[in-house]
N, C-alpha and C positions, 0 to 999 in steps of 0.2 A: 572567661566564662561565657558560654553561649546561652542562647535563649532556653534551651532544654535544662541546663544547669540552674538557671535562674528560676524556672518553674519548679524544679525539684527543691531548691532551697526554700522558696515561698511556701510550698506545700508542707515541708517539714517544720518551718517556723509556725505554721498554723496548727499542725498536729504532728509532733515529734514521735508519736507512737504509731504512725501510719505504717502499715506493712509494705514490703517491697511490691507485693502483688497489687495492692490498692493504689500505690504510688504509680506503678506501671500503667494501670488502667486510666488513671487521671492524666498522665503525661502522654500516653500513647506509645509506650515502649514495653518490651518484654520484662518480666521480673528480673532475669539475669542481667539485662542491659542496665536497668535501674540500679541494681545492686552494685555493678561495676562502677557506675557513675558516682554513686554515693561514696564508695570506697575511695575513689580518686579525689572527691571533694574533701574527704577526711584527711587523706594524705597531704593535700595541698594546704590544709589548715583553714579551708573555707568553713567546714563544719567542724566545730571544736568540741562537740559533745551534745548529749541529750539529757534533759533534766526535767523534773517536775516543776510546774509553776504553782506556787502555793500562795494562798490569800493570807497576807500578813495579819489581817484583823482576826482571821479564824484562829491564829496562833496567839492572840492577845497582844499583838504588836501594832497598835492603832496609831501610834505617833511616829511620824517620819520627820527627820530634820536633816538639813545640810549644815555641816560644821566646817568652816574655813579655818585652817590652822597655819600658824606662822611661828617659826622658832623664836624663842626669847633671845637667844644668842645667835645672830646671823652667821657667826664663824663656826658654829657647832657642825658636826658631821650631818649630812642629809640622810638620816636613817629613820625618819618618821614612820614609813610603812612597816619596817621591821619591828619598831617599838609598839605598834598598834595592831599587828596581825593577830594577836591573841584575844582581842576584844571582839566577841561574837556579835555584838550589836552593830559593829561597823560592817555594812553590807558592801560598800564600794569605796575605793580610795583613788582619787584622780590627782595627778600631778598637773598643776596649772601655772599659767603665766599671770602676773599681776602682783598685787600686794601680798597675797597669801601664797604658800607653797603647795598646799594640798587642800582639796575639798573632799570631805567624807560624807557619804550617805549613810545615815544610821536609822535603825528602827528600834523603838522601845514601846513599852506599854503605857507609861504614865509620865507626866512632867517631872515627878520626883526621880524616876529612873533616868530621865534625860539629864537632870542636874547631877546625879551621881556619875553618870557616864562622862560628862564634861570634866568633872573633877579628876576622874581616872585618866582621861586623855591628856589633860594638862600636866599631870604628874608623870605619867609614863613617857611622854614624848618631849617634855619641857618646852611647851608651846603656849602661845596665847590663842584664843579661839573667838570666832564670831559665828553665831548660830542663827539659822533661818528655819522656822518651823513650817512644815507643809500643812496647809489648811484642807486641800483636797487634791486629788490626782485625776484630772480628766482623761489622761491616757499615759501609759508608761511602757517602756521596753518595746517601742516600735522598731521595726526593721525597715530601713529605706533601701530601695534599689533591688528588692527581691522579686518584684513583678516586672516582666518584660513590657516594654512600651508598645 
């Protein structure tokens, strides 16, 4: 990636709905040149899609937690992500090194909903859990390396 690509990525991270014309004006390229570069970034997998960024609290999902999961039977198949993919409260699933096998980022509305979710996770995936509740989020979903030096 060159500096122009980094500028394009940074601009699209800030505003994924920016038109090719506006992006070209910002970067200093023609609309067609920007369009070609964005297509190449998509083809290379640098840009994997565009989506709306939603405020979870506006949807009633004011409680965020991280749940570390560990299989009850270490010899069991490692299929935790498959077993949990249907739980819509699970926003992210990270495979990690350490005592636990996965860390889940979840969002729910209330402590009671979190308790219910924990029970469903334990049952569906046959795991033990350790939960950390988020008190506040000073920043989230930052992209590093998108602005040229």
